[in-house]
C-alpha positions in Angstrom: 105.2 117.7 63.4 105.6 115.6 66.5 109.0 114.2 67.6 109.5 111.2 69.9 112.8 110.8 71.7 113.8 107.9 74.0 116.0 107.9 77.1 117.0 105.0 79.2 116.4 105.4 83.0 118.2 102.4 84.5 116.6 99.0 85.1 113.6 97.6 86.9 114.3 95.3 89.8 113.4 92.4 87.4 116.3 93.4 85.3 114.4 94.9 82.3 115.4 98.2 80.9 113.3 101.2 81.7 112.8 104.0 79.2 111.1 107.4 79.2 109.7 108.5 75.9 109.2 112.3 75.2 106.6 113.3 72.7 106.9 117.0 71.6 104.7 118.9 69.1 105.1 122.2 67.2 103.5 124.1 70.1 106.2 122.7 72.5 103.6 120.6 74.3 105.5 117.8 76.0 104.2 114.4 77.0 106.4 112.0 78.9 105.6 108.3 79.1 107.5 105.4 80.6 107.4 101.7 79.6 107.0 100.8 83.2 103.2 100.5 83.6 102.7 102.5 80.3 102.6 105.4 82.7 101.9 109.0 81.5 104.4 110.8 83.7 103.7 114.4 82.4 101.5 116.4 80.1 103.1 119.9 79.9 101.2 122.7 78.1 103.2 125.8 77.2 101.4 129.0 78.4 101.5 132.5 76.9 104.2 133.5 79.4 106.4 130.6 78.1 106.1 128.7 81.4 104.6 125.2 81.5 101.5 123.8 83.1 102.0 120.1 83.8 98.4 118.8 84.3 99.0 115.3 85.6 100.3 114.0 88.9 103.3 111.8 89.1 107.0 111.6 89.7 110.2 112.8 88.1 111.8 109.4 87.8 110.3 106.0 86.8 111.9 104.3 89.8 109.7 106.3 92.2 106.7 104.5 90.8 107.9 101.2 92.4 109.4 102.6 95.6 108.3 101.0 98.8 106.9 104.2 100.1 104.7 104.7 97.1 103.4 101.1 97.0 102.3 101.2 100.6 99.3 103.3 99.7 99.2 102.8 95.9 97.0 105.3 93.9 98.0 104.1 90.3 99.3 107.5 89.2 99.1 107.7 85.4 99.1 103.9 84.8 97.6 101.5 82.3 95.0 99.4 84.0 94.3 95.8 83.0 93.2 93.2 82.4 90.1 94.6 84.1 89.5 98.2 85.2 87.9 98.9 88.6 86.3 96.2 90.7 85.1 92.7 90.0 82.8 91.5 92.8 83.7 88.3 94.7 87.1 88.2 92.8 85.8 85.6 90.4 84.4 85.4 86.9 82.5 82.8 85.0 82.9 82.3 81.2 81.1 79.6 79.3 80.2 77.8 82.5 83.7 77.8 83.9 84.5 79.8 87.0 87.9 81.4 87.5 89.1 82.6 90.9 91.1 85.9 90.5 94.1 87.1 92.4 93.3 89.9 94.9 94.4 91.6 98.0 90.7 91.5 99.1 88.7 88.3 98.7 85.5 90.4 98.3 86.6 92.0 95.1 89.4 92.3 92.6 90.6 95.9 91.8 92.3 97.0 88.6 93.5 93.6 87.4 94.8 92.0 90.6 97.8 92.0 92.8 100.2 92.8 89.9 98.2 94.2 87.0 99.3 95.9 83.8 100.3 99.0 85.9 103.3 97.2 87.3 104.5 95.5 84.2 107.4 96.5 82.0 106.0 97.0 78.5 108.0 96.6 75.3 108.2 99.3 72.6 107.1 98.1 69.2 108.8 100.0 66.3 106.6 102.1 64.1 107.2 104.1 61.0 105.2 107.1 62.0 105.0 109.6 64.9 103.3 107.1 67.3 104.5 105.4 70.5 103.4 101.7 70.6 103.9 99.7 73.8 103.0 96.0 74.1 102.5 93.6 77.0 101.9 89.9 76.6 100.0 88.6 79.6 100.4 84.8 80.0 97.5 82.4 80.3 96.4 82.3 84.0 98.0 85.6 85.0 96.1 87.0 88.0 93.6 84.2 87.5 92.5 85.3 84.0 92.3 82.6 81.2 94.1 83.0 77.9 97.3 84.6 76.8 96.4 88.3 76.2 98.5 90.4 73.8 97.8 94.1 74.5 99.1 97.2 72.7 98.6 100.8 73.8 99.2 103.3 71.0 99.9 106.9 72.1 99.7 109.8 69.7 100.2 113.6 70.2 99.2 116.0 67.5 99.7 119.7 66.8 96.2 120.5 68.1 97.3 119.5 71.6 95.4 116.3 71.6 96.9 113.3 73.2 95.2 110.0 72.3 95.6 106.4 73.4 94.2 103.4 71.7 94.1 99.9 73.1 94.2 96.8 71.0 94.1 93.3 72.4 93.8 89.6 71.2 93.5 86.4 73.2 94.1 82.7 72.9 91.1 81.8 75.1 87.8 83.5 76.0 88.7 86.0 78.8 87.5 89.1 80.5 89.0 92.4 79.3 88.1 96.0 80.3 91.1 98.3 79.9 91.4 101.9 81.0 94.1 104.5 82.0 94.5 106.1 85.4 95.9 109.6 84.9 95.2 112.1 87.8 94.6 115.5 86.4 95.2 118.8 88.2 95.0 121.8 85.8 96.9 124.0 88.2 100.3 122.6 87.4 99.6 119.7 89.9 99.5 122.1 92.8 96.9 122.4 95.6 93.5 120.7 95.5 90.9 120.4 92.8 87.9 121.7 94.8 87.5 124.7 92.5 88.0 122.8 89.3 84.8 122.8 87.3 83.8 119.4 86.0 81.1 118.2 83.6 80.2 114.7 82.5 77.8 113.9 79.7 75.7 111.5 81.8 72.2 111.7 83.2 72.6 108.6 85.3 75.2 106.8 87.5 75.7 103.3 88.6 74.7 102.2 92.1 77.5 100.6 94.2 77.5 98.3 97.2 79.7 98.8 100.3 82.8 97.6 98.4 82.2 100.1 95.5 81.1 97.2 93.3 78.4 98.1 90.8 75.1 96.3 91.6 73.4 96.6 88.2 71.1 99.5 89.1 71.2 102.6 87.0 70.1 105.7 88.9 69.4 109.3 87.8 71.9 112.0 88.8 69.2 114.7 89.1 68.9 115.9 92.7 72.0 114.0 93.8 75.6 115.0 94.6 76.5 113.0 91.5 75.0 115.6 89.1 77.7 116.8 86.7 75.4 117.4 83.7 76.5 121.0 83.9 79.8 122.4 85.2 80.1 121.7 88.9 82.9 122.6 91.3 83.9 119.4 93.1 84.3 121.3 96.4 80.7 122.5 96.4 78.9 119.2 96.1 77.0 117.9 99.1 79.4 116.1 101.5 82.4 116.9 99.5 84.7 115.5 102.1 83.3 112.0 101.3 84.9 112.2 97.9 83.7 110.8 94.6 84.3 107.4 93.2 81.4 106.9 90.8 80.7 105.4 87.4 78.7 107.4 84.8 77.3 105.7 81.7 77.4 108.3 79.0 74.3 109.7 77.3 76.0 109.9 73.9 78.6 107.3 73.0 81.2 107.9 70.3 84.5 109.6 69.7 82.8 112.6 68.2 81.0 113.5 71.5 82.5 115.3 74.5 82.3 112.6 77.2 83.7 114.7 80.1 85.5 118.0 80.6 87.2 120.1 83.2 88.1 123.8 83.5 90.4 125.8 85.8 91.8 129.3 85.4 91.8 129.3 81.6 92.9 125.7 81.0 90.4 123.2 79.7 90.5 119.4 79.3 88.0 117.6 77.1 87.7 113.9 76.9 86.4 112.0 73.9 86.1 108.2 73.9 84.7 105.1 72.1 83.8 103.7 75.5 80.3 103.9 77.1 81.3 105.1 80.5 83.4 107.6 82.5 84.4 106.8 86.0 85.1 109.9 88.1 87.5 109.6 91.1 88.6 112.8 92.9 91.5 111.2 94.8 89.7 111.2 98.2 91.7 108.2 99.2 95.1 109.2 97.8 98.1 109.3 100.2 100.2 112.2 101.2 103.4 111.8 99.1 105.9 114.1 97.4 105.6 114.1 93.7 107.2 116.1 90.8 109.3 119.1 91.8 108.8 118.2 95.5 105.1 119.0 95.3 103.2 117.4 98.2 100.2 115.4 96.9 97.3 114.9 99.3 93.7 113.6 99.1 91.8 115.7 96.5 95.0 116.7 94.7 93.7 115.4 91.4 90.8 113.8 89.6 90.5 110.8 87.2 88.3 110.5 84.1 88.6 106.7 83.5 87.0 105.7 80.2 85.9 102.1 80.1 83.0 99.7 80.0 80.9 99.4 83.1 82.8 98.1 86.1 81.9 94.6 87.2 80.1 94.1 83.9 81.5 90.6 83.7 79.2 89.7 86.6 76.1 91.9 85.9 73.5 90.9 83.4 72.5 93.6 81.1 75.8 95.5 81.3 78.1 95.7 78.2 79.9 92.6 77.1 83.5 92.4 78.4 84.3 88.9 77.2 86.9 88.7 74.4 87.2 85.6 72.3 89.9 84.2 70.0 89.7 85.7 66.6 88.3 89.0 67.9 90.1 92.2 68.5 89.5 94.4 71.5 89.7 98.1 70.6 89.1 101.4 72.4 90.2 105.0 71.8 90.3 108.0 74.1 91.4 111.5 73.3 92.5 114.2 75.8 92.1 117.7 74.2 93.8 120.5 76.1 93.4 124.2 75.5 94.8 127.1 77.6 95.0 130.8 77.6 
């Protein structure tokens, strides 16, 4: 049986109430989520010695996620990403012959939905009759340059098998571009140290070529013989030129919620990712800032890794990539599951 409790944590500078929701299952696994940015603040797994292993990076208080210090070098810790995950080349999209200029800090590309994406919005909780947490954000027509009013829900569920899932649902009033993901940074060592000795595997024989701005070009390249080969478990610190970091998209060999898309292991703790999406983007925090997180832990580059499940980045501009145009009358839907086991 899973319990969900709600606690108010002050107000956002825009005056809206901020809440932290705690999901707890029969194993005493604890997940904390705030309605600011639909951020996963904690995933705490109880170990055999009755201590907790919190496997995601983040902060103790919601207000720290909008602090001036944090926003200077902003890594999107644990946040919902929308309307469009990763980069859109040239910061523009064309739908049905109409071109829309998108908001961006960089005119050469838009990143993670623009200047103020879904990660910086205060979401509204939608009441449900079961043990689920549903958060909703209604993005107005034209927000960050995207056409159409987009109503998005993210549905979080924790079960007694230590599986945390999130589902996205979205509808629009005009044809628009949608490619939602979530940006948790995992560190299976209670968020401490670097992830160089974490062992990662991704169910992908290929990766997507990127240009100098990390925008995908449309070319699909084999991982064999490259530093991007995670077809078998690979320690991130042992890859060629590890100091360069990893910020690469991997189209999956097998697509579907029944297949393991990606997994990670460290010291008896395993994370497995299942998804309806066709791609996992791996980022090993090579560009993250030095900043104090939960319990005063100092986060640095390589303190965590992201398994971002989504459709191909920049697909809206690349012929042959999956469709990311949502039209009125359609429902956007994705599901991702994090399964955690520990000894």
